[in-house]
BAVO-300782 format. One record per residue (C-alpha): residue number from 1; chain; x, y, z. Coordinates in nm, 2 decimals. Example, Ala and Ser with C-alpha at 12.3 -4.5 7.8 and 13.67 -1.06 7.14 Angstrom:
# residues 2
1|A|1.23|-0.45|0.78 $
2|A|1.37|-0.11|0.71 $
//
This chain:
# residues 416
1|A|12.15|4.80|12.66 $
2|A|12.05|5.06|12.93 $
3|A|12.16|5.42|12.83 $
4|A|12.18|5.75|13.00 $
5|A|12.24|6.11|12.89 $
6|A|12.44|6.15|13.21 $
7|A|12.60|5.85|13.36 $
8|A|12.73|5.90|13.73 $
9|A|12.95|5.60|13.86 $
10|A|12.98|5.66|14.23 $
11|A|12.73|5.77|14.48 $
12|A|12.89|6.00|14.75 $
13|A|12.92|6.35|14.79 $
14|A|13.08|6.43|14.44 $
15|A|12.82|6.24|14.24 $
16|A|12.54|6.38|14.44 $
17|A|12.65|6.73|14.38 $
18|A|12.71|6.67|14.02 $
19|A|12.34|6.54|14.00 $
20|A|12.20|6.85|14.18 $
21|A|12.42|7.07|13.93 $
22|A|12.30|6.90|13.63 $
23|A|11.93|6.91|13.73 $
24|A|11.96|7.28|13.79 $
25|A|12.04|7.33|13.42 $
26|A|11.88|7.03|13.26 $
27|A|11.58|6.89|13.44 $
28|A|11.48|6.63|13.20 $
29|A|11.80|6.47|13.05 $
30|A|11.81|6.08|13.12 $
31|A|12.03|6.02|13.42 $
32|A|12.15|5.72|13.61 $
33|A|12.38|5.67|13.91 $
34|A|12.56|5.35|13.96 $
35|A|12.73|5.24|14.28 $
36|A|12.91|4.94|14.38 $
37|A|12.75|4.97|14.73 $
38|A|12.44|4.79|14.84 $
39|A|12.31|5.10|15.03 $
40|A|12.16|5.45|14.94 $
41|A|12.43|5.72|14.96 $
42|A|12.60|5.79|15.28 $
43|A|12.91|5.99|15.39 $
44|A|13.22|5.81|15.50 $
45|A|13.26|6.07|15.78 $
46|A|12.98|5.91|15.97 $
47|A|13.13|5.57|15.98 $
48|A|13.31|5.62|16.32 $
49|A|12.95|5.69|16.46 $
50|A|12.82|5.37|16.33 $
51|A|13.11|5.18|16.49 $
52|A|13.05|5.35|16.81 $
53|A|12.68|5.28|16.80 $
54|A|12.61|5.66|16.84 $
55|A|12.42|5.64|16.50 $
56|A|12.22|5.35|16.36 $
57|A|12.33|5.25|16.01 $
58|A|11.98|5.33|15.87 $
59|A|11.98|5.68|16.02 $
60|A|12.28|5.79|15.83 $
61|A|12.18|5.80|15.48 $
62|A|12.24|6.12|15.26 $
63|A|11.97|6.05|15.03 $
64|A|11.67|5.79|14.97 $
65|A|11.50|5.65|14.67 $
66|A|11.24|5.93|14.70 $
67|A|11.51|6.17|14.62 $
68|A|11.62|5.99|14.31 $
69|A|11.25|5.95|14.19 $
70|A|11.20|6.34|14.24 $
71|A|11.52|6.41|14.03 $
72|A|11.43|6.15|13.75 $
73|A|11.76|5.97|13.83 $
74|A|11.78|5.60|13.82 $
75|A|11.97|5.46|14.12 $
76|A|12.15|5.13|14.06 $
77|A|12.31|4.95|14.36 $
78|A|12.55|4.65|14.35 $
79|A|12.66|4.79|14.01 $
80|A|13.05|4.76|14.04 $
81|A|13.22|4.92|13.72 $
82|A|13.49|4.71|13.58 $
83|A|13.58|4.84|13.25 $
84|A|13.54|5.18|13.05 $
85|A|13.53|5.19|12.67 $
86|A|13.56|5.56|12.59 $
87|A|13.53|5.51|12.20 $
88|A|13.20|5.32|12.24 $
89|A|13.11|5.53|12.52 $
90|A|13.01|5.23|12.75 $
91|A|13.07|5.12|13.11 $
92|A|13.08|4.76|13.18 $
93|A|12.98|4.62|13.51 $
94|A|13.09|4.33|13.71 $
95|A|12.75|4.15|13.66 $
96|A|12.83|4.16|13.28 $
97|A|12.58|4.43|13.22 $
98|A|12.69|4.73|12.99 $
99|A|12.57|5.09|13.01 $
100|A|12.59|5.33|12.73 $
101|A|12.63|5.71|12.81 $
102|A|12.66|6.04|12.64 $
103|A|12.85|6.21|12.92 $
104|A|13.02|6.03|13.21 $
105|A|13.13|6.12|13.56 $
106|A|13.40|5.90|13.73 $
107|A|13.32|5.95|14.10 $
108|A|13.43|5.60|14.23 $
109|A|13.63|5.75|14.53 $
110|A|13.90|5.56|14.71 $
111|A|13.96|5.23|14.85 $
112|A|14.16|5.11|15.15 $
113|A|14.54|5.09|15.07 $
114|A|14.67|4.76|15.21 $
115|A|15.03|4.75|15.29 $
116|A|15.27|4.47|15.17 $
117|A|15.30|4.31|15.51 $
118|A|15.44|3.95|15.50 $
119|A|15.14|3.71|15.60 $
120|A|14.89|3.97|15.62 $
121|A|14.67|3.81|15.35 $
122|A|14.65|3.51|15.57 $
123|A|14.50|3.71|15.87 $
124|A|14.15|3.81|15.92 $
125|A|14.15|4.19|15.94 $
126|A|13.92|4.48|15.91 $
127|A|13.92|4.80|15.70 $
128|A|13.68|5.11|15.75 $
129|A|13.57|5.25|15.43 $
130|A|13.21|5.13|15.37 $
131|A|12.89|5.12|15.58 $
132|A|12.92|4.73|15.56 $
133|A|13.28|4.78|15.70 $
134|A|13.16|4.98|16.00 $
135|A|12.89|4.73|16.08 $
136|A|13.15|4.44|16.06 $
137|A|13.38|4.62|16.27 $
138|A|13.12|4.70|16.55 $
139|A|13.02|4.34|16.54 $
140|A|13.37|4.22|16.58 $
141|A|13.43|4.46|16.88 $
142|A|13.15|4.29|17.07 $
143|A|13.36|3.96|17.10 $
144|A|13.71|4.12|17.14 $
145|A|13.92|4.23|17.44 $
146|A|14.21|4.37|17.25 $
147|A|14.28|4.54|16.91 $
148|A|14.58|4.66|16.70 $
149|A|14.53|4.94|16.48 $
150|A|14.78|5.00|16.18 $
151|A|14.80|5.37|16.10 $
152|A|14.74|5.67|16.31 $
153|A|14.54|5.89|16.04 $
154|A|14.21|6.01|16.10 $
155|A|14.04|5.66|16.03 $
156|A|14.27|5.48|16.25 $
157|A|14.24|5.71|16.55 $
158|A|13.86|5.75|16.51 $
159|A|13.85|5.37|16.54 $
160|A|14.11|5.34|16.82 $
161|A|13.90|5.59|17.02 $
162|A|13.57|5.40|16.96 $
163|A|13.74|5.07|17.08 $
164|A|13.90|5.22|17.38 $
165|A|13.56|5.37|17.49 $
166|A|13.42|5.02|17.43 $
167|A|13.66|4.85|17.69 $
168|A|13.90|4.72|17.46 $
169|A|14.29|4.72|17.50 $
170|A|14.41|4.91|17.20 $
171|A|14.77|4.94|17.04 $
172|A|14.82|5.18|16.75 $
173|A|15.12|5.14|16.53 $
174|A|15.22|5.43|16.31 $
175|A|15.54|5.44|16.09 $
176|A|15.57|5.82|16.12 $
177|A|15.69|5.99|16.45 $
178|A|15.37|6.14|16.54 $
179|A|14.99|6.09|16.48 $
180|A|14.80|6.25|16.20 $
181|A|15.12|6.35|16.02 $
182|A|14.93|6.48|15.72 $
183|A|14.74|6.74|15.90 $
184|A|14.93|6.84|16.21 $
185|A|15.29|6.93|16.32 $
186|A|15.45|6.73|16.59 $
187|A|15.35|6.99|16.87 $
188|A|14.99|6.97|16.78 $
189|A|15.02|6.61|16.76 $
190|A|15.16|6.58|17.11 $
191|A|14.84|6.70|17.25 $
192|A|14.64|6.45|17.07 $
193|A|14.88|6.17|17.17 $
194|A|14.85|6.26|17.53 $
195|A|14.47|6.24|17.52 $
196|A|14.50|5.89|17.37 $
197|A|14.75|5.79|17.62 $
198|A|14.53|5.92|17.89 $
199|A|14.24|5.69|17.77 $
200|A|14.47|5.38|17.78 $
201|A|14.56|5.38|17.41 $
202|A|14.91|5.24|17.34 $
203|A|15.08|5.44|17.07 $
204|A|15.38|5.28|16.90 $
205|A|15.52|5.56|16.67 $
206|A|15.80|5.54|16.44 $
207|A|15.73|5.17|16.41 $
208|A|15.64|4.95|16.12 $
209|A|15.48|4.61|16.09 $
210|A|15.69|4.36|15.89 $
211|A|15.49|4.05|15.93 $
212|A|15.15|3.93|16.05 $
213|A|15.03|3.57|16.15 $
214|A|14.71|3.42|16.25 $
215|A|14.66|3.28|16.61 $
216|A|14.40|3.05|16.76 $
217|A|14.26|2.92|16.46 $
218|A|14.24|3.27|16.30 $
219|A|14.03|3.42|16.59 $
220|A|14.34|3.64|16.69 $
221|A|14.66|3.76|16.55 $
222|A|15.02|3.85|16.62 $
223|A|15.20|4.14|16.44 $
224|A|15.58|4.16|16.43 $
225|A|15.74|4.51|16.45 $
226|A|16.06|4.62|16.29 $
227|A|16.22|4.65|16.62 $
228|A|16.16|4.28|16.68 $
229|A|15.88|4.32|16.93 $
230|A|15.54|4.13|16.90 $
231|A|15.18|4.25|16.96 $
232|A|14.89|4.01|16.99 $
233|A|14.53|4.10|16.96 $
234|A|14.20|3.97|16.91 $
235|A|14.12|4.23|16.64 $
236|A|14.32|4.39|16.36 $
237|A|14.22|4.71|16.17 $
238|A|14.43|4.82|15.88 $
239|A|14.39|5.19|15.84 $
240|A|14.71|5.28|15.65 $
241|A|14.54|5.52|15.40 $
242|A|14.35|5.49|15.07 $
243|A|14.41|5.50|14.71 $
244|A|14.20|5.63|14.43 $
245|A|13.97|5.35|14.28 $
246|A|14.10|5.36|13.92 $
247|A|14.18|5.01|13.84 $
248|A|13.86|4.98|13.64 $
249|A|14.00|5.24|13.39 $
250|A|14.29|5.04|13.28 $
251|A|14.31|5.06|12.90 $
252|A|14.04|5.33|12.88 $
253|A|14.26|5.61|12.76 $
254|A|14.17|5.82|13.08 $
255|A|14.51|5.97|13.20 $
256|A|14.60|5.86|13.55 $
257|A|14.89|5.96|13.78 $
258|A|14.79|5.88|14.14 $
259|A|14.43|5.95|14.04 $
260|A|14.25|6.06|13.74 $
261|A|14.40|6.38|13.60 $
262|A|14.15|6.65|13.54 $
263|A|14.17|7.02|13.43 $
264|A|14.01|7.33|13.58 $
265|A|13.65|7.21|13.45 $
266|A|13.71|6.86|13.60 $
267|A|13.74|6.71|13.26 $
268|A|13.97|6.40|13.21 $
269|A|14.19|6.35|12.90 $
270|A|13.89|6.17|12.73 $
271|A|13.62|6.36|12.57 $
272|A|13.28|6.34|12.74 $
273|A|13.44|6.21|13.06 $
274|A|13.47|6.42|13.38 $
275|A|13.59|6.32|13.73 $
276|A|13.53|6.45|14.09 $
277|A|13.60|6.37|14.45 $
278|A|13.85|6.14|14.60 $
279|A|13.95|5.96|14.28 $
280|A|14.02|6.30|14.10 $
281|A|14.38|6.45|14.08 $
282|A|14.31|6.83|14.03 $
283|A|14.50|7.14|14.08 $
284|A|14.64|7.22|14.44 $
285|A|14.56|7.58|14.54 $
286|A|14.91|7.65|14.66 $
287|A|15.14|7.47|14.42 $
288|A|14.92|7.48|14.11 $
289|A|15.01|7.11|14.06 $
290|A|14.78|6.81|14.05 $
291|A|14.70|6.68|14.40 $
292|A|14.48|6.46|14.58 $
293|A|14.26|6.61|14.84 $
294|A|14.01|6.37|14.99 $
295|A|13.77|6.60|15.19 $
296|A|13.41|6.65|15.16 $
297|A|13.42|7.02|15.07 $
298|A|13.67|6.94|14.77 $
299|A|13.44|6.67|14.66 $
300|A|13.13|6.90|14.68 $
301|A|13.30|7.17|14.48 $
302|A|13.44|6.94|14.22 $
303|A|13.11|6.76|14.16 $
304|A|12.92|7.10|14.11 $
305|A|13.19|7.19|13.85 $
306|A|13.17|6.86|13.68 $
307|A|12.79|6.86|13.66 $
308|A|12.78|7.20|13.51 $
309|A|13.02|7.11|13.24 $
310|A|12.83|6.78|13.18 $
311|A|12.52|6.99|13.12 $
312|A|12.68|7.26|12.92 $
313|A|12.60|7.53|13.19 $
314|A|12.73|7.84|13.04 $
315|A|12.78|7.98|13.40 $
316|A|13.02|7.71|13.51 $
317|A|13.31|7.83|13.71 $
318|A|13.66|7.69|13.71 $
319|A|13.81|7.50|13.98 $
320|A|14.02|7.74|14.19 $
321|A|14.25|7.46|14.33 $
322|A|14.21|7.24|14.63 $
323|A|14.26|7.36|14.99 $
324|A|14.30|7.11|15.25 $
325|A|14.06|7.15|15.55 $
326|A|14.03|6.91|15.83 $
327|A|13.82|6.90|16.16 $
328|A|13.91|6.63|16.40 $
329|A|13.72|6.56|16.71 $
330|A|13.85|6.35|16.99 $
331|A|13.75|6.25|17.33 $
332|A|13.53|6.56|17.34 $
333|A|13.81|6.80|17.22 $
334|A|13.88|6.94|16.87 $
335|A|14.18|7.01|16.65 $
336|A|14.15|7.18|16.31 $
337|A|14.37|7.25|16.02 $
338|A|14.36|7.44|15.70 $
339|A|14.61|7.50|15.41 $
340|A|14.97|7.45|15.47 $
341|A|14.95|7.39|15.82 $
342|A|15.27|7.18|15.85 $
343|A|15.49|7.38|15.63 $
344|A|15.83|7.48|15.76 $
345|A|16.04|7.58|15.44 $
346|A|16.02|7.94|15.32 $
347|A|15.75|8.04|15.56 $
348|A|15.72|8.23|15.88 $
349|A|15.55|8.03|16.18 $
350|A|15.39|8.16|16.50 $
351|A|15.30|7.93|16.77 $
352|A|15.12|7.96|17.08 $
353|A|15.04|7.73|17.38 $
354|A|14.81|7.98|17.55 $
355|A|14.45|7.85|17.60 $
356|A|14.53|7.55|17.36 $
357|A|14.80|7.53|17.09 $
358|A|14.78|7.71|16.76 $
359|A|15.01|7.73|16.46 $
360|A|14.99|8.01|16.21 $
361|A|15.19|7.98|15.89 $
362|A|15.26|8.29|15.68 $
363|A|15.44|8.35|15.34 $
364|A|15.51|8.70|15.23 $
365|A|15.29|8.84|15.50 $
366|A|15.01|8.63|15.38 $
367|A|14.83|8.35|15.56 $
368|A|14.89|8.02|15.38 $
369|A|14.81|7.75|15.68 $
370|A|14.65|7.74|16.02 $
371|A|14.62|7.46|16.28 $
372|A|14.50|7.43|16.63 $
373|A|14.42|7.21|16.91 $
374|A|14.16|7.31|17.19 $
375|A|14.13|7.65|17.03 $
376|A|13.88|7.65|16.76 $
377|A|13.87|7.91|16.48 $
378|A|13.66|8.01|16.20 $
379|A|13.76|7.79|15.92 $
380|A|13.56|7.98|15.67 $
381|A|13.72|8.30|15.75 $
382|A|14.08|8.17|15.73 $
383|A|14.01|7.99|15.43 $
384|A|13.89|8.31|15.26 $
385|A|14.20|8.50|15.39 $
386|A|14.42|8.21|15.24 $
387|A|14.23|8.21|14.89 $
388|A|14.21|8.58|14.86 $
389|A|14.59|8.61|14.96 $
390|A|14.52|8.90|15.18 $
391|A|14.82|9.10|15.27 $
392|A|14.86|9.12|15.64 $
393|A|15.18|9.33|15.66 $
394|A|14.98|9.62|15.81 $
395|A|14.83|9.42|16.09 $
396|A|15.05|9.10|16.11 $
397|A|15.13|9.15|16.49 $
398|A|14.76|9.20|16.56 $
399|A|14.65|8.91|16.37 $
400|A|14.91|8.68|16.52 $
401|A|14.80|8.80|16.87 $
402|A|14.41|8.79|16.82 $
403|A|14.37|8.59|16.48 $
404|A|13.99|8.53|16.53 $
405|A|13.89|8.88|16.58 $
406|A|14.14|9.04|16.32 $
407|A|14.04|8.78|16.06 $
408|A|13.67|8.87|16.09 $
409|A|13.75|9.22|16.07 $
410|A|13.94|9.19|15.77 $
411|A|13.69|8.98|15.59 $
412|A|13.41|9.21|15.67 $
413|A|13.61|9.48|15.50 $
414|A|13.68|9.25|15.21 $
415|A|13.31|9.17|15.17 $
416|A|13.20|9.54|15.18 $
//
């Protein structure tokens, strides 16, 4: 039975940062990284560029085998975890192989959430979560003239943009009233929606797919909406969100809510087991309650903390709480959001349409959220203002009028 002092299950940003953190304190402990993927590590954020053809699949890898050799870490692809026996400290793989560990990191990320649409299981559809998904979608686009995208989140809109630029007639169906509802308010979304409409993408907002059926021997499909209308297309992409990949932990004793529950050290409820990244449900900075925040900076920070804990690093720092940060580029433009950018209750909101759109959200004269479209801002500076809870009462009007300059000045004073 193979064994490792440090067993990392997953191979994206959280697992890679945990590896680096462990090796800073323990350069020699036996380590292995297991991944269900067939490829060396890559970032999910590059998948739209593979779909568009701007990036070659072989050119988007985060690490190669030389990296793992240099860090004395066994990299094991095609290794899907299907069970965890926390008492025996073993992880069982789909192949039947079992790995024993001393410390374990759960970094299995998230998987596409498929909606319970009648007939969908009989229709050929695509998702976009892995490198193979991206390659498959790009190949399918070559033989399609039209596409339907279910979901107007980041994945759905990135794919819709790529397909529209490839010449396909694209329809996006979103059950919420505006696009990117988790990141931007309706006014910000209006600008993004106008850009898509201007590029020929049809947006059906506030609509829900209730049924799907295959046409032409499975080469095309029809989706029925809740208003009785039907949309036919050659290609169907389901991009209705993701859910943490926790099914393999059933019966393990690891506490799970929506994701794996962890404390400030990224420890799970089971001794010797940590979790980080999209699979982990850690403390939210604003509410202090467990939350899922599936972004790369969060995964990196959580992986670093988990790795330090696994290696008994005495200088490990506690997790300060997740802060949502999103950068969305579309048709050569950019939209940004950080913190509670869509909050409405118990906050003071300032909006501006001059030279783009921006929304500043304050609570008790402190910045808690910021969003913009076509008006970039320094996410790092605004993030520090939020995390440090800087009192803006003496310069609130100036900050609202000139947030970038005022924010930089405030932070230079803080760092002095």
